[in-house]
FIDOTI-687893 format. One line per 5 residues: number of its first residue (from 0); their letters; for each residue y, z, x of N, C-alpha, C. Coordinates in pm, whole numbers. Atoms other than C-alpha are relative to their C-alpha. Example, Ala and Ser with C-alpha at 12.3 -4.5 7.8 and 13.67 -1.06 7.14 Angstrom:
BEGIN
0> AS> -119:0:89:-450:780:1230:120:0:90; -119:-6:-82:-106:714:1367:109:73:-77
//
This chain:
BEGIN
0> XXXXX> -36:67:-123:12370:-5625:-7834:-101:36:108; 96:-22:-108:12127:-5664:-7545:69:63:121; -58:-55:-122:12183:-5459:-7229:37:-111:97; -51:99:-94:12381:-5650:-6968:6:61:139; -13:-48:-137:12366:-5621:-6591:114:-76:67
5> XXXXX> -117:55:-67:12681:-5683:-6384:89:-79:-95; -89:68:95:12901:-5766:-6681:142:-9:55; -142:13:-31:13265:-5865:-6663:72:112:-74; -59:-119:61:13437:-5530:-6724:144:19:48; -136:-43:-29:13804:-5436:-6740:4:149:-30
10> XXXXX> 2:-146:17:13844:-5061:-6688:139:59:20; -123:-77:-9:14153:-4854:-6760:-40:139:48; 49:-121:-64:14105:-4558:-6527:116:87:45; -99:-98:-43:14311:-4246:-6474:-55:76:120; 36:-92:-107:14303:-4045:-6154:-54:-66:126
15> XXXXX> 44:51:-130:14241:-4104:-5785:-151:12:19; 144:-21:-15:13889:-3959:-5792:-77:-106:-77; 70:96:84:13778:-4181:-6078:19:-142:52; -31:132:-54:13949:-4487:-5930:-83:-27:125; 80:17:-122:13782:-4436:-5590:-147:-16:-32
20> XXXXX> 142:9:36:13443:-4381:-5751:-35:-138:-54; 27:131:58:13459:-4700:-5957:14:-108:106; -26:101:-102:13604:-4902:-5669:-113:-7:103; 107:-4:-100:13330:-4790:-5426:-135:-43:-55; 134:17:54:13036:-4825:-5663:-17:-115:-98
25> XXXXX> 7:106:100:13121:-5097:-5915:105:-107:32; -98:97:-49:13299:-5374:-5727:29:-112:-99; -19:105:100:13258:-5613:-6020:92:43:-114; -87:-52:105:13478:-5393:-6242:145:-16:45; -144:11:-26:13848:-5479:-6256:67:126:-52
30> XXXXX> -61:-129:34:14043:-5153:-6252:149:-18:-28; -142:-8:32:14377:-5101:-6421:33:149:-1; -38:-142:-1:14526:-4763:-6321:91:31:-119; -87:-46:108:14677:-4573:-6613:53:138:34; -62:-130:-18:14910:-4279:-6609:-36:86:-120
35> XXXXX> 40:-93:104:14808:-3973:-6805:44:138:45; -36:-137:-32:14885:-3606:-6816:47:71:-125; -37:-79:117:14998:-3329:-7044:129:-49:-64; -124:51:56:15336:-3500:-7090:-16:-129:-78; 25:126:70:15179:-3817:-7231:-57:28:-138
40> XXXXX> 59:-8:134:15126:-3836:-7604:-110:-104:-11; 104:99:24:14826:-4024:-7737:64:-135:-34; -69:124:36:15067:-4279:-7883:54:-71:123; -53:59:-123:15233:-4335:-7544:-114:-55:86; 116:47:-74:14893:-4366:-7379:-53:-131:-60
45> XXXXX> 46:122:68:14788:-4626:-7638:95:-116:27; -98:107:-30:15110:-4824:-7583:-19:-52:142; 22:38:-139:15045:-4823:-7209:-123:-90:13; 123:78:-6:14687:-4950:-7249:19:-134:-71; -27:124:74:14799:-5207:-7506:80:-99:87
50> XXXXX> -84:85:-83:15068:-5343:-7274:-80:-59:117; 80:48:-114:14834:-5366:-6973:-110:-96:-44; 108:88:49:14554:-5521:-7180:56:-138:-35; -59:129:42:14776:-5791:-7334:48:-80:121; -50:69:-119:14925:-5874:-6992:-113:-69:77
55> XXXXX> 112:57:-75:14577:-5950:-6853:-73:-111:-76; 66:104:79:14463:-6179:-7138:-151:-2:29; 140:-20:-38:14108:-6046:-7081:-94:-48:-110; 101:50:94:13811:-6221:-7245:-141:24:55; 128:-30:-62:13521:-6055:-7061:-96:70:-95
60> XXXXX> 108:-62:76:13221:-5851:-7172:36:136:-60; -30:-136:45:13353:-5493:-7198:137:44:48; -118:-75:-42:13666:-5285:-7187:-41:147:-1; 31:-141:-14:13620:-4931:-7063:131:75:24; -114:-88:-26:13877:-4652:-7075:-59:135:42
65> XXXXX> 49:-127:-54:13816:-4339:-6863:120:85:36; -114:-88:-24:14068:-4059:-6877:-33:142:-42; 17:-141:35:14108:-3686:-6921:71:30:-131; -62:-47:123:14180:-3523:-7255:118:90:32; -102:-97:-42:14391:-3270:-7066:4:114:-102
70> XXXXX> -15:-111:94:14528:-2994:-7292:50:-48:-136; -48:54:127:14605:-3223:-7584:-66:70:-118; 57:-60:120:14553:-3086:-7932:-98:-96:-67; 95:98:55:14378:-3411:-8033:-134:15:72; 133:-7:-61:14004:-3410:-7974:-27:-125:83
75> XXXXX> 41:117:-77:13835:-3645:-7730:-36:-115:-94; 39:102:98:13697:-3828:-8031:123:-68:-62; -123:56:58:14045:-3873:-8183:72:-90:102; -63:80:-105:14182:-4001:-7851:-76:-132:17; 81:121:-15:13892:-4245:-7814:21:-94:-118
80> XXXXX> -21:81:121:13936:-4366:-8172:135:-73:5; -133:60:-10:14309:-4428:-8115:1:-113:103; 3:103:-103:14241:-4623:-7796:-83:-121:-43; 82:111:51:13964:-4830:-7956:80:-81:-102; -82:70:99:14192:-4913:-8249:112:-81:65
85> XXXXX> -105:71:-73:14468:-5013:-8007:-54:-130:58; 58:119:-63:14240:-5254:-7822:-49:-100:-104; 40:89:109:14100:-5395:-8147:123:-72:-56; -125:62:48:14456:-5455:-8269:52:-106:97; -42:98:-102:14516:-5643:-7942:-97:-118:6
90> XXXXX> 89:115:9:14223:-5872:-8027:-135:13:66; 131:-15:-65:13920:-5725:-7846:-99:62:-98; 99:-50:96:13597:-5661:-8043:-36:148:22; 27:-145:-7:13533:-5292:-8121:-134:31:64; 134:-28:-51:13164:-5316:-8032:-11:-20:152
95> XXXXX> 1:19:-145:13259:-5403:-7673:106:86:70; -96:-96:-57:13490:-5108:-7609:-68:136:10; 55:-134:-19:13378:-4774:-7464:108:88:64; -102:-93:-50:13606:-4475:-7407:-67:132:38; 42:-134:-40:13529:-4161:-7209:127:82:21
100> XXXXX> -115:-91:-5:13802:-3907:-7283:-56:139:32; 67:-122:-48:13664:-3620:-7075:69:125:-52; -55:-124:53:13710:-3277:-7231:-33:114:97; -142:15:-7:13904:-3150:-7050:40:-90:116; -26:82:-117:13877:-3335:-6720:-133:-51:53
105> XXXXX> 123:62:-51:13625:-3542:-6524:-92:102:65; 87:-104:-58:13502:-3233:-6341:-92:61:-105; 87:-50:107:13366:-3120:-6679:-123:-89:-17; 115:92:7:13145:-3430:-6682:-97:32:113; 85:-38:-114:13015:-3335:-6336:-77:128:-35
110> XXXXX> 63:-128:34:12945:-2981:-6456:-102:-12:-113; 92:20:113:12763:-3116:-6765:-138:-45:46; 132:38:-54:12481:-3249:-6543:-63:125:60; 58:-128:-42:12291:-2922:-6526:-99:-16:115; 97:22:-109:12015:-3065:-6304:71:-18:133
115> XXXXX> -78:19:-123:12270:-3180:-6047:58:131:50; -64:-127:-41:12455:-2845:-6045:-105:97:53; 107:-90:-48:12129:-2649:-6011:-44:-37:140; 46:46:-131:12020:-2861:-5717:109:13:106; -110:2:-97:12359:-2894:-5546:42:141:43
120> XXXXX> -52:-133:-28:12451:-2525:-5568:-108:108:0; 110:-95:-6:12107:-2360:-5583:2:104:-110; -9:-93:112:12181:-2193:-5916:-101:-43:-106; 108:41:89:11851:-2224:-6103:23:39:-145; -28:-46:136:11991:-2044:-6408:125:-66:-61
125> XXXXX> -124:61:46:12299:-2265:-6445:-16:-68:-136; -11:67:131:12389:-2373:-6800:145:-41:-17; -137:49:20:12692:-2582:-6888:62:68:-121; -74:-68:106:12938:-2375:-7090:150:-24:16; -140:20:-38:13263:-2526:-6965:73:-106:-80
130> XXXXX> -66:106:78:13340:-2794:-7227:136:48:-48; -135:-33:43:13713:-2792:-7291:73:97:91; -63:-93:-95:13783:-2555:-7001:38:-74:127; -44:59:-126:13932:-2622:-6658:-114:-19:99; 116:28:-83:13631:-2778:-6490:31:-11:149
135> XXXXX> -36:15:-141:13818:-2849:-6167:-1:136:70; -2:-135:-57:13874:-2478:-6105:-143:53:15; 139:-48:-4:13509:-2398:-6185:-77:-67:112; 70:73:-105:13374:-2672:-5957:53:38:138; -59:-41:-128:13617:-2576:-5679:-53:136:44
140> XXXXX> 53:-133:-34:13493:-2217:-5697:-146:-10:47; 139:20:-43:13132:-2336:-5669:-5:-51:144; -6:51:-138:13221:-2531:-5355:51:107:96; -53:-107:-84:13422:-2238:-5219:-110:99:36; 113:-90:-26:13111:-2021:-5254:-95:-55:106
145> XXXXX> 80:65:-106:12941:-2274:-5022:80:-16:129; -85:10:-118:13231:-2249:-4774:70:-135:14; -62:134:-1:13378:-2589:-4871:121:1:-91; -120:17:83:13730:-2660:-4994:-17:-128:-81; 20:114:89:13694:-2890:-5295:119:-93:3
150> XXXXX> -102:105:11:13887:-3215:-5280:-57:-108:-91; 45:101:98:13862:-3460:-5569:-43:-129:68; 25:130:-60:13873:-3765:-5344:-115:2:101; 115:-10:-92:13590:-3636:-5121:-120:55:-78; 113:-61:70:13356:-3390:-5295:-12:-51:-143
155> XXXXX> 3:49:138:13455:-3509:-5644:-65:-136:-11; 60:134:0:13369:-3872:-5567:-149:8:33; 142:-16:-37:13042:-3765:-5400:-81:57:-117; 69:-58:116:12949:-3553:-5704:-19:-105:-109; 12:104:103:13022:-3841:-5943:-113:-96:33
160> XXXXX> 108:91:-38:12782:-4058:-5745:-137:62:-22; 130:-69:13:12506:-3796:-5770:-38:31:-145; 34:-33:138:12531:-3718:-6142:-54:-123:-72; 46:109:87:12370:-3927:-6417:50:31:-140; -62:-22:130:12552:-3971:-6743:-100:31:-110
165> XXXXX> 99:-30:104:12233:-3965:-6948:-44:146:4; 27:-143:-5:12175:-3609:-6825:119:79:-53; -122:-68:46:12536:-3518:-6914:18:-7:-151; -35:29:140:12536:-3659:-7265:-44:108:-98; 44:-107:91:12342:-3371:-7425:101:116:-2
170> XXXXX> -94:-112:-12:12612:-3127:-7306:145:-39:-23; -138:44:8:12925:-3338:-7333:16:-106:-110; -22:97:107:13028:-3505:-7661:77:-124:45; -76:117:-47:13272:-3732:-7473:-90:-96:76; 95:87:-70:12992:-3863:-7249:-94:-64:-102
175> XXXXX> 87:55:104:12766:-3907:-7553:69:-114:-74; -74:106:70:13035:-4108:-7731:13:-124:87; -12:112:-94:13085:-4326:-7422:-133:-74:14; 132:62:-23:12714:-4387:-7357:-54:-71:-124; 50:63:123:12641:-4470:-7721:66:-135:-26
180> XXXXX> -74:124:24:12891:-4758:-7702:-18:-104:110; 6:95:-111:12800:-4924:-7371:-144:-24:44; 141:29:-28:12454:-5085:-7347:-20:-76:131; 11:65:-130:12457:-5164:-6975:-109:69:81; 96:-55:-95:12168:-5119:-6733:75:37:126
185> XXXXX> -80:-46:-114:12325:-4907:-6461:-64:123:62; 59:-113:-71:12196:-4669:-6195:74:131:-33; -76:-121:25:12476:-4422:-6280:-29:62:-135; 26:-50:133:12367:-4387:-6639:-129:80:-8; 131:-70:16:12001:-4288:-6606:-65:34:132
//
């Protein structure tokens, strides 16, 4: 598939930070908020996405799902596979579905961009070692060390705008899985 610019995308997005980021930076993306959390099973999450997808009768270019793995025992890969299968069963082509199931949360994706963290926090020796850990707490502590109280909807959104997913993908298997499935020319990717 050839890279596409400004495609017709339906995005299932969890979280206020992620929703604000997409809404501010990708106005052509139709966002469907999804509920997620440690109380949601993968099966319940898939049913939710299936219901919302079928209700929209979407026939665009891509479907994107962006959510946190949380503390689930299933891997990000297993969650992504289940969601892709759900959307395929609902009639959407597998090759036009990309899932980013952040391990463990979106802040981990921010922390995976080592160049950004080194520049933003002045830590020239920084290496990403937080995969699967509570990235929000780690990022909040970095901001606290700068005298700033971390808020997802302020600093988190600003950080998401500054990172580049192609720099994250070497450190984050969930970003790698997402990027390998979505051939779009986008400033946020590279």
